[in-house]
The first five atom37 places (N, CA, C, CB, O) and aatype in JSON, in Angstrom:
{
  "aatype": [12, 11, 10, 19, 9, 0, 19, 19, 5, 3, 11, 3, 15, 2, 1, 10, 15, 2, 0, 10, 9, 11, 6, 7, 13, 1, 0, 16, 11, 10, 0, 15, 16, 7, 7, 13, 10, 1, 0, 7, 2, 16, 16, 13, 12, 9, 7, 16, 6, 3, 6, 1, 19, 2, 6, 0, 10, 5, 19, 9, 11, 0, 2, 4, 11, 9, 1, 6, 5, 12, 19, 16, 14, 19, 15, 14, 12, 7, 7, 16, 16, 3, 15, 18, 9, 14, 13, 14, 19, 6, 19, 5, 19, 7, 7, 0, 0, 19, 13, 19, 10, 14, 19, 6, 1, 13, 6, 8, 13],
  "atom_mask": [
    [1, 1, 1, 1, 1],
    [1, 1, 1, 1, 1],
    [1, 1, 1, 1, 1],
    [1, 1, 1, 1, 1],
    [1, 1, 1, 1, 1],
    [1, 1, 1, 1, 1],
    [1, 1, 1, 1, 1],
    [1, 1, 1, 1, 1],
    [1, 1, 1, 1, 1],
    [1, 1, 1, 1, 1],
    [1, 1, 1, 1, 1],
    [1, 1, 1, 1, 1],
    [1, 1, 1, 1, 1],
    [1, 1, 1, 1, 1],
    [1, 1, 1, 1, 1],
    [1, 1, 1, 1, 1],
    [1, 1, 1, 1, 1],
    [1, 1, 1, 1, 1],
    [1, 1, 1, 1, 1],
    [1, 1, 1, 1, 1],
    [1, 1, 1, 1, 1],
    [1, 1, 1, 1, 1],
    [1, 1, 1, 1, 1],
    [1, 1, 1, 0, 1],
    [1, 1, 1, 1, 1],
    [1, 1, 1, 1, 1],
    [1, 1, 1, 1, 1],
    [1, 1, 1, 1, 1],
    [1, 1, 1, 1, 1],
    [1, 1, 1, 1, 1],
    [1, 1, 1, 1, 1],
    [1, 1, 1, 1, 1],
    [1, 1, 1, 1, 1],
    [1, 1, 1, 0, 1],
    [1, 1, 1, 0, 1],
    [1, 1, 1, 1, 1],
    [1, 1, 1, 1, 1],
    [1, 1, 1, 1, 1],
    [1, 1, 1, 1, 1],
    [1, 1, 1, 0, 1],
    [1, 1, 1, 1, 1],
    [1, 1, 1, 1, 1],
    [1, 1, 1, 1, 1],
    [1, 1, 1, 1, 1],
    [1, 1, 1, 1, 1],
    [1, 1, 1, 1, 1],
    [1, 1, 1, 0, 1],
    [1, 1, 1, 1, 1],
    [1, 1, 1, 1, 1],
    [1, 1, 1, 1, 1],
    [1, 1, 1, 1, 1],
    [1, 1, 1, 1, 1],
    [1, 1, 1, 1, 1],
    [1, 1, 1, 1, 1],
    [1, 1, 1, 1, 1],
    [1, 1, 1, 1, 1],
    [1, 1, 1, 1, 1],
    [1, 1, 1, 1, 1],
    [1, 1, 1, 1, 1],
    [1, 1, 1, 1, 1],
    [1, 1, 1, 1, 1],
    [1, 1, 1, 1, 1],
    [1, 1, 1, 1, 1],
    [1, 1, 1, 1, 1],
    [1, 1, 1, 1, 1],
    [1, 1, 1, 1, 1],
    [1, 1, 1, 1, 1],
    [1, 1, 1, 1, 1],
    [1, 1, 1, 1, 1],
    [1, 1, 1, 1, 1],
    [1, 1, 1, 1, 1],
    [1, 1, 1, 1, 1],
    [1, 1, 1, 1, 1],
    [1, 1, 1, 1, 1],
    [1, 1, 1, 1, 1],
    [1, 1, 1, 1, 1],
    [1, 1, 1, 1, 1],
    [1, 1, 1, 0, 1],
    [1, 1, 1, 0, 1],
    [1, 1, 1, 1, 1],
    [1, 1, 1, 1, 1],
    [1, 1, 1, 1, 1],
    [1, 1, 1, 1, 1],
    [1, 1, 1, 1, 1],
    [1, 1, 1, 1, 1],
    [1, 1, 1, 1, 1],
    [1, 1, 1, 1, 1],
    [1, 1, 1, 1, 1],
    [1, 1, 1, 1, 1],
    [1, 1, 1, 1, 1],
    [1, 1, 1, 1, 1],
    [1, 1, 1, 1, 1],
    [1, 1, 1, 1, 1],
    [1, 1, 1, 0, 1],
    [1, 1, 1, 0, 1],
    [1, 1, 1, 1, 1],
    [1, 1, 1, 1, 1],
    [1, 1, 1, 1, 1],
    [1, 1, 1, 1, 1],
    [1, 1, 1, 1, 1],
    [1, 1, 1, 1, 1],
    [1, 1, 1, 1, 1],
    [1, 1, 1, 1, 1],
    [1, 1, 1, 1, 1],
    [1, 1, 1, 1, 1],
    [1, 1, 1, 1, 1],
    [1, 1, 1, 1, 1],
    [1, 1, 1, 1, 1],
    [1, 1, 1, 1, 1]
  ],
  "atom_positions": [
    [[102.47, 118.42, 117.65], [103.63, 118.51, 116.79], [103.37, 116.81, 116.95], [105.26, 119.45, 117.35], [102.67, 116.18, 117.73]],
    [[104.32, 116.36, 115.77], [104.48, 114.91, 115.85], [106.21, 115.16, 114.66], [102.63, 113.77, 115.07], [106.4, 116.16, 113.96]],
    [[107.08, 114.07, 114.76], [108.17, 113.83, 114.3], [107.89, 112.43, 113.62], [109.22, 113.95, 115.33], [107.62, 111.37, 114.19]],
    [[108.08, 112.79, 111.76], [107.92, 111.49, 111.07], [109.4, 111.31, 110.96], [107.01, 111.46, 109.6], [110.29, 112.14, 110.74]],
    [[109.44, 109.81, 111.21], [111.04, 109.12, 110.5], [110.77, 108.12, 109.85], [112.25, 108.57, 111.49], [110.3, 107.08, 110.33]],
    [[111.12, 108.37, 108.38], [110.97, 107.69, 107.52], [112.29, 107.14, 106.63], [110.1, 108.32, 106.95], [112.9, 107.85, 105.83]],
    [[112.64, 105.47, 106.99], [114.15, 105.02, 106.41], [113.08, 104.23, 104.78], [115.42, 103.42, 107.93], [112.12, 103.5, 104.56]],
    [[114.39, 105.25, 103.87], [113.88, 104.67, 102.77], [115.18, 104.37, 101.97], [112.82, 105.58, 102.05], [116.19, 105.02, 102.23]],
    [[115.18, 103.48, 101.06], [116.12, 103.26, 99.93], [117.09, 104.24, 99.22], [115.41, 102.85, 99.02], [116.58, 105.12, 98.53]],
    [[118.21, 104.17, 99.31], [118.9, 105.22, 98.65], [118.27, 106.14, 97.29], [120.12, 104.54, 98.27], [118.19, 107.35, 97.1]],
    [[117.81, 104.71, 96.29], [117.71, 105.25, 95.06], [116.25, 105.95, 95.12], [117.91, 104.14, 93.91], [115.79, 106.37, 94.05]],
    [[115.65, 106.08, 96.06], [114.35, 107.07, 96.61], [114.58, 108.25, 97.05], [113.61, 106.59, 97.7], [113.91, 109.27, 96.95]],
    [[115.55, 108.05, 97.55], [116.19, 109.72, 98.57], [116.09, 111.1, 97.7], [118.26, 109.66, 99.01], [115.6, 112.1, 98.24]],
    [[116.46, 111.12, 96.63], [116.34, 112.3, 96.09], [114.86, 112.76, 95.21], [117.54, 112.33, 95.29], [114.45, 113.85, 94.81]],
    [[114.39, 111.54, 95.15], [112.93, 111.78, 94.84], [112.17, 112.31, 95.79], [112.29, 110.69, 94.5], [111.52, 113.36, 95.74]],
    [[112.25, 111.64, 96.55], [111.32, 112.19, 98.17], [111.88, 113.33, 98.23], [111.55, 111.32, 99.85], [111.09, 114.26, 98.14]],
    [[113.01, 113.63, 98.37], [113.35, 114.49, 99.22], [113.06, 116.05, 98.17], [115.02, 114.08, 99.82], [113.33, 117.11, 98.73]],
    [[112.62, 116.11, 96.95], [112.26, 116.92, 96.23], [110.72, 117.26, 96.27], [112.72, 116.55, 95.14], [110.2, 118.37, 96.15]],
    [[109.99, 115.75, 96.52], [108.78, 116.22, 96.52], [108.52, 116.64, 98.1], [107.81, 115.15, 95.9], [107.66, 117.52, 98.17]],
    [[108.96, 116.3, 99.15], [109.04, 117.03, 100.55], [109.18, 118.6, 100.27], [110.4, 116.47, 101.48], [108.36, 119.44, 100.65]],
    [[110.14, 118.81, 99.67], [110.17, 120.37, 99.34], [108.72, 121.1, 98.8], [111.31, 120.57, 98.1], [108.06, 121.99, 99.34]],
    [[108.52, 120.46, 97.69], [107.6, 121.06, 96.94], [106.33, 120.86, 97.77], [107.56, 120.5, 95.5], [105.41, 121.53, 97.31]],
    [[106.05, 120.28, 98.66], [105.06, 120.03, 99.27], [104.78, 120.65, 100.69], [105.07, 118.83, 99.24], [103.85, 120.49, 101.47]],
    [[106.13, 121.56, 100.76], [105.92, 122.6, 101.88], [106.8, 122.07, 103.31], [0.0, 0.0, 0.0], [107.04, 122.89, 104.19]],
    [[107.22, 120.68, 103.42], [107.91, 120.17, 104.41], [109.3, 119.97, 104.78], [107.55, 119.34, 104.44], [109.85, 119.14, 104.05]],
    [[110.11, 120.52, 105.78], [111.24, 120.43, 105.83], [111.9, 119.07, 106.95], [111.55, 121.84, 106.12], [111.61, 118.76, 108.11]],
    [[112.73, 118.61, 106.1], [113.34, 117.47, 106.49], [114.92, 117.45, 106.44], [112.79, 116.47, 105.7], [115.68, 117.97, 105.62]],
    [[115.21, 116.65, 107.63], [116.71, 116.39, 107.93], [116.57, 114.96, 107.49], [117.32, 116.65, 109.6], [115.69, 114.13, 107.7]],
    [[118.05, 114.9, 106.6], [118.5, 113.46, 105.84], [120.02, 113.39, 106.4], [118.44, 113.5, 103.84], [120.96, 114.17, 106.6]],
    [[119.64, 111.64, 106.58], [120.56, 111.01, 107.55], [121.16, 109.65, 106.75], [119.69, 110.62, 109.02], [120.42, 108.67, 106.65]],
    [[122.19, 109.63, 106.33], [122.67, 108.5, 106.01], [122.76, 107.15, 106.63], [123.57, 108.79, 105.81], [123.6, 107.07, 107.53]],
    [[122.1, 106.1, 106.38], [121.86, 105.25, 107.01], [122.29, 103.92, 106.19], [120.6, 105.44, 107.4], [122.67, 104.01, 105.02]],
    [[122.19, 102.47, 106.99], [122.31, 101.09, 106.55], [121.86, 100.37, 106.8], [122.99, 100.59, 106.58], [122.13, 99.98, 107.94]],
    [[121.03, 99.72, 106.18], [120.18, 98.19, 106.61], [120.77, 97.27, 107.03], [0.0, 0.0, 0.0], [121.87, 97.09, 106.49]],
    [[120.45, 96.47, 107.92], [121.15, 95.27, 108.41], [120.55, 94.38, 107.72], [0.0, 0.0, 0.0], [120.92, 93.29, 108.16]],
    [[119.67, 94.2, 106.7], [119.62, 92.68, 106.34], [120.63, 92.74, 104.86], [117.73, 92.03, 106.05], [121.63, 92.13, 104.5]],
    [[119.98, 93.55, 104.4], [121.12, 93.64, 102.67], [122.23, 94.1, 102.91], [120.7, 94.72, 101.32], [123.14, 93.75, 102.15]],
    [[122.59, 95.15, 104.14], [123.88, 95.96, 104.62], [123.65, 96.91, 103.41], [125.57, 95.07, 104.74], [124.67, 97.4, 102.94]],
    [[122.61, 97.2, 102.88], [122.9, 98.39, 101.64], [122.21, 99.48, 102.38], [122.12, 98.1, 99.87], [121.59, 99.51, 103.45]],
    [[122.61, 100.62, 101.22], [122.58, 102.06, 101.84], [120.93, 102.76, 102.04], [0.0, 0.0, 0.0], [119.99, 102.42, 101.32]],
    [[120.86, 103.39, 102.72], [119.82, 103.78, 103.02], [119.89, 105.27, 103.66], [119.32, 102.81, 103.76], [120.86, 105.69, 104.28]],
    [[118.72, 106.0, 103.4], [118.59, 107.72, 103.89], [117.27, 107.64, 105.21], [117.88, 109.01, 102.13], [116.14, 107.17, 105.06]],
    [[117.68, 108.06, 106.07], [116.57, 108.18, 107.27], [116.13, 109.7, 106.9], [117.27, 107.96, 109.11], [116.99, 110.46, 106.45]],
    [[114.79, 110.16, 107.09], [114.49, 111.32, 107.12], [113.82, 111.62, 108.3], [113.89, 111.63, 106.09], [113.17, 110.88, 109.05]],
    [[114.1, 112.93, 108.36], [113.32, 113.1, 109.89], [112.73, 114.76, 109.75], [114.69, 112.88, 111.53], [113.4, 115.76, 109.5]],
    [[111.13, 114.66, 110.01], [110.31, 115.23, 109.43], [109.52, 116.04, 110.1], [109.77, 114.54, 108.87], [108.4, 115.58, 109.92]],
    [[109.44, 117.21, 110.91], [108.89, 117.22, 112.08], [107.79, 118.15, 111.49], [0.0, 0.0, 0.0], [108.22, 119.09, 110.84]],
    [[106.36, 118.03, 111.62], [104.93, 118.59, 110.92], [104.05, 118.69, 112.21], [104.13, 117.42, 109.62], [104.2, 118.19, 113.32]],
    [[103.2, 119.4, 111.75], [101.91, 120.21, 112.56], [101.06, 118.61, 112.95], [100.7, 121.64, 111.22], [101.68, 117.82, 112.24]],
    [[100.44, 118.16, 113.38], [99.65, 117.03, 113.92], [98.71, 116.75, 112.45], [98.66, 117.53, 115.51], [98.56, 115.69, 111.84]],
    [[98.2, 118.01, 112.2], [96.95, 117.89, 110.63], [97.75, 117.83, 109.58], [95.79, 119.35, 110.21], [97.15, 117.89, 108.5]],
    [[99.18, 117.7, 109.52], [99.89, 117.5, 108.37], [100.5, 116.09, 107.96], [100.86, 118.37, 108.46], [101.0, 115.67, 106.91]],
    [[100.25, 115.52, 109.23], [101.05, 114.0, 109.13], [100.49, 112.92, 108.12], [100.97, 113.21, 110.6], [101.14, 112.12, 107.45]],
    [[99.53, 113.06, 108.17], [98.73, 112.26, 106.69], [99.1, 112.28, 105.39], [97.45, 112.73, 106.38], [99.1, 111.31, 104.63]],
    [[99.63, 114.08, 105.0], [99.87, 114.26, 103.73], [101.23, 114.28, 103.98], [99.22, 115.38, 103.02], [101.74, 114.66, 102.92]],
    [[102.11, 114.08, 104.82], [103.66, 113.62, 104.81], [103.54, 112.2, 104.45], [104.52, 113.81, 106.3], [104.19, 111.86, 103.46]],
    [[102.8, 111.26, 105.08], [103.16, 109.81, 104.81], [102.34, 109.44, 103.1], [102.43, 108.69, 106.36], [102.5, 108.38, 102.5]],
    [[101.56, 110.5, 102.66], [101.02, 110.25, 101.32], [102.09, 110.77, 100.55], [99.62, 110.92, 100.98], [102.26, 110.09, 99.54]],
    [[102.84, 111.68, 100.66], [104.19, 111.87, 99.89], [105.14, 111.02, 100.01], [104.82, 112.95, 100.17], [105.99, 110.8, 99.15]],
    [[105.02, 110.36, 101.34], [106.27, 109.38, 101.03], [106.17, 107.98, 100.47], [106.97, 109.14, 102.24], [107.01, 107.23, 99.99]],
    [[104.56, 107.82, 100.73], [104.16, 106.39, 99.69], [104.29, 106.65, 98.42], [102.66, 105.81, 99.74], [104.57, 105.77, 97.61]],
    [[104.05, 108.26, 98.02], [103.81, 108.11, 96.48], [105.52, 108.25, 95.66], [102.56, 109.6, 95.93], [105.75, 108.3, 94.45]],
    [[106.28, 108.27, 96.57], [107.85, 108.59, 95.91], [108.82, 107.52, 96.72], [108.48, 110.47, 96.25], [110.05, 107.65, 96.74]],
    [[108.22, 106.59, 97.3], [109.05, 105.25, 97.4], [108.72, 103.88, 97.28], [109.53, 105.19, 98.45], [108.09, 103.28, 98.15]],
    [[109.11, 103.36, 96.25], [108.54, 102.46, 95.67], [109.12, 101.05, 96.14], [108.62, 102.74, 94.32], [110.27, 101.01, 96.58]],
    [[108.26, 99.8, 96.05], [108.98, 98.34, 96.41], [109.11, 97.78, 95.37], [108.31, 97.34, 97.31], [108.31, 97.55, 94.46]],
    [[110.53, 97.47, 95.56], [110.91, 96.6, 93.94], [111.71, 95.32, 94.01], [111.95, 97.56, 92.85], [112.66, 95.23, 94.79]],
    [[111.36, 94.43, 93.29], [112.48, 93.06, 93.36], [113.72, 93.26, 93.17], [112.3, 92.0, 92.38], [113.99, 94.25, 92.49]],
    [[114.81, 92.45, 93.66], [116.09, 92.44, 93.74], [116.84, 90.9, 94.36], [116.33, 93.71, 94.59], [116.76, 90.31, 95.44]],
    [[117.4, 90.71, 93.4], [118.03, 89.09, 93.21], [119.12, 89.67, 94.57], [119.03, 88.47, 91.12], [119.43, 90.86, 94.68]],
    [[119.45, 88.87, 95.27], [120.79, 89.05, 96.47], [121.3, 87.48, 96.73], [120.15, 89.85, 98.3], [120.55, 86.51, 96.7]],
    [[122.53, 87.45, 96.94], [123.48, 86.44, 97.36], [123.39, 86.39, 99.08], [125.06, 86.87, 96.75], [123.98, 87.34, 99.6]],
    [[122.87, 85.6, 99.85], [122.77, 85.45, 101.28], [124.06, 85.66, 101.74], [122.24, 84.16, 101.74], [124.85, 84.88, 101.2]],
    [[124.65, 86.53, 102.66], [126.07, 86.51, 103.37], [125.88, 85.02, 103.95], [126.38, 87.86, 104.69], [124.83, 84.48, 104.29]],
    [[127.04, 84.6, 103.96], [127.62, 82.86, 104.26], [127.66, 82.95, 105.78], [129.48, 82.32, 103.53], [128.65, 83.54, 106.23]],
    [[126.77, 82.48, 106.68], [127.17, 81.9, 108.02], [128.26, 82.08, 108.45], [127.08, 80.74, 108.14], [129.04, 81.35, 107.84]],
    [[129.12, 83.12, 109.77], [130.15, 82.9, 110.0], [129.91, 82.4, 111.44], [130.98, 83.94, 109.68], [129.12, 82.83, 112.28]],
    [[130.94, 81.2, 111.53], [130.76, 80.05, 112.65], [129.66, 79.65, 113.48], [0.0, 0.0, 0.0], [129.67, 79.28, 114.66]],
    [[128.32, 79.86, 112.35], [127.11, 79.27, 112.94], [126.96, 78.17, 112.0], [0.0, 0.0, 0.0], [127.75, 78.0, 111.07]],
    [[125.74, 77.24, 112.28], [125.21, 76.62, 111.8], [125.02, 77.04, 110.28], [124.34, 76.46, 112.53], [124.91, 78.22, 109.97]],
    [[124.99, 75.72, 109.06], [125.0, 75.91, 107.88], [123.74, 75.52, 107.34], [126.02, 75.35, 107.37], [123.42, 75.71, 106.16]],
    [[122.87, 74.87, 108.38], [121.55, 74.01, 108.43], [120.74, 74.46, 107.03], [120.55, 74.39, 109.96], [120.55, 73.9, 105.95]],
    [[120.3, 76.02, 107.74], [119.29, 76.9, 106.7], [120.19, 77.69, 105.68], [118.28, 78.12, 107.6], [119.44, 78.17, 104.83]],
    [[121.44, 78.0, 105.45], [122.04, 78.5, 104.7], [121.63, 78.1, 103.11], [123.24, 78.26, 105.14], [121.53, 76.97, 102.65]],
    [[121.43, 79.33, 102.42], [120.99, 78.86, 101.01], [122.23, 79.55, 100.15], [119.25, 79.47, 100.52], [122.55, 80.7, 100.44]],
    [[122.73, 79.07, 99.41], [124.33, 79.13, 98.64], [124.06, 79.97, 97.52], [125.04, 77.55, 98.02], [125.03, 80.63, 97.15]],
    [[122.81, 80.15, 96.77], [122.62, 81.03, 95.69], [121.53, 82.14, 96.0], [122.25, 80.22, 94.45], [120.91, 82.35, 97.04]],
    [[121.5, 82.81, 94.75], [121.09, 84.27, 94.87], [119.58, 83.99, 95.03], [121.53, 85.32, 93.49], [119.27, 82.93, 94.48]],
    [[118.5, 84.65, 95.65], [117.34, 84.82, 95.92], [116.66, 85.96, 95.47], [117.27, 84.71, 97.02], [117.4, 86.95, 95.39]],
    [[115.27, 86.19, 95.08], [114.59, 87.74, 95.0], [113.61, 87.63, 96.15], [113.71, 88.18, 93.41], [112.84, 86.76, 96.54]],
    [[114.01, 89.15, 96.64], [113.39, 89.44, 97.73], [112.7, 91.02, 97.33], [114.49, 89.34, 99.01], [112.9, 91.57, 96.25]],
    [[111.99, 91.48, 98.25], [111.68, 92.77, 97.92], [112.37, 93.61, 98.79], [110.3, 93.02, 97.92], [112.73, 93.17, 99.88]],
    [[112.69, 95.21, 98.35], [113.42, 95.96, 98.74], [112.71, 97.17, 98.74], [114.49, 95.89, 98.14], [111.66, 97.09, 98.1]],
    [[112.95, 98.31, 99.26], [112.58, 99.68, 99.31], [111.41, 99.64, 99.87], [0.0, 0.0, 0.0], [111.02, 98.8, 100.67]],
    [[110.64, 100.9, 99.29], [109.2, 101.23, 100.01], [110.06, 102.08, 101.3], [0.0, 0.0, 0.0], [111.25, 102.36, 101.36]],
    [[109.13, 102.33, 102.11], [109.73, 102.81, 103.34], [109.24, 102.01, 104.75], [109.37, 104.34, 103.41], [108.29, 101.25, 104.89]],
    [[110.32, 102.5, 105.85], [109.7, 102.16, 106.96], [109.72, 103.59, 107.78], [110.44, 100.89, 107.66], [110.67, 104.36, 107.95]],
    [[108.03, 103.73, 108.34], [107.86, 105.01, 108.58], [107.32, 105.07, 110.3], [106.78, 105.6, 107.4], [106.34, 104.42, 110.67]],
    [[107.88, 105.68, 110.94], [107.41, 106.05, 112.5], [107.03, 107.37, 112.66], [108.5, 105.85, 113.58], [107.59, 108.39, 112.26]],
    [[105.85, 107.2, 113.4], [105.54, 108.39, 113.67], [105.43, 108.53, 115.3], [104.31, 108.71, 112.9], [105.08, 107.58, 115.99]],
    [[105.78, 109.82, 115.84], [106.24, 110.24, 117.32], [105.78, 111.12, 117.9], [107.37, 110.57, 117.5], [105.92, 112.14, 117.23]],
    [[105.18, 111.34, 118.99], [104.91, 112.66, 119.41], [106.07, 113.14, 119.86], [103.91, 112.79, 120.38], [107.05, 112.52, 120.28]],
    [[105.79, 115.07, 119.68], [106.98, 115.78, 119.83], [106.41, 116.56, 121.23], [107.45, 116.77, 118.38], [105.5, 117.38, 121.25]],
    [[107.08, 116.14, 122.21], [107.03, 117.09, 123.63], [107.3, 118.71, 123.56], [108.23, 116.52, 124.66], [106.68, 119.59, 124.16]],
    [[108.02, 118.79, 122.97], [109.06, 120.04, 122.96], [109.86, 120.13, 121.63], [110.18, 119.91, 124.2], [110.43, 119.21, 121.06]],
    [[109.78, 121.44, 121.27], [110.46, 121.7, 119.59], [111.01, 123.26, 119.81], [109.0, 121.63, 117.98], [110.27, 124.22, 120.06]],
    [[112.31, 123.3, 119.68], [112.63, 124.71, 119.72], [113.68, 124.61, 118.71], [113.06, 125.35, 121.17], [114.4, 123.67, 118.36]],
    [[113.56, 126.16, 118.25], [114.66, 126.57, 116.92], [115.65, 127.8, 117.47], [113.67, 127.26, 115.32], [115.08, 128.85, 117.78]],
    [[116.73, 127.75, 117.56], [117.8, 128.76, 117.63], [118.14, 129.49, 116.8], [118.74, 128.42, 117.86], [119.06, 130.29, 117.01]]
  ]
}
């Protein structure tokens, strides 16, 4: 058994949740916040059999899109301003950060 942890952008959360249910995966959703953009994310915890891990990864990949977004960097507080960029920059956001971990034991009460 494996535990798939997927951190996705909130914009992709409902679409991914529906797709996981449609494909027969059970998941727990947790609200989370990204460190770089301080934007809302959703963390999915999906427990699945070893042989279904690739299928779960395909569902995640198909439903979590990378997109371009303009952001204004937060000004440094108390640090040096040598590398601070005071104007909006375009960055890639979205997609999914996925971790696959072995599960030593699972019990459901």
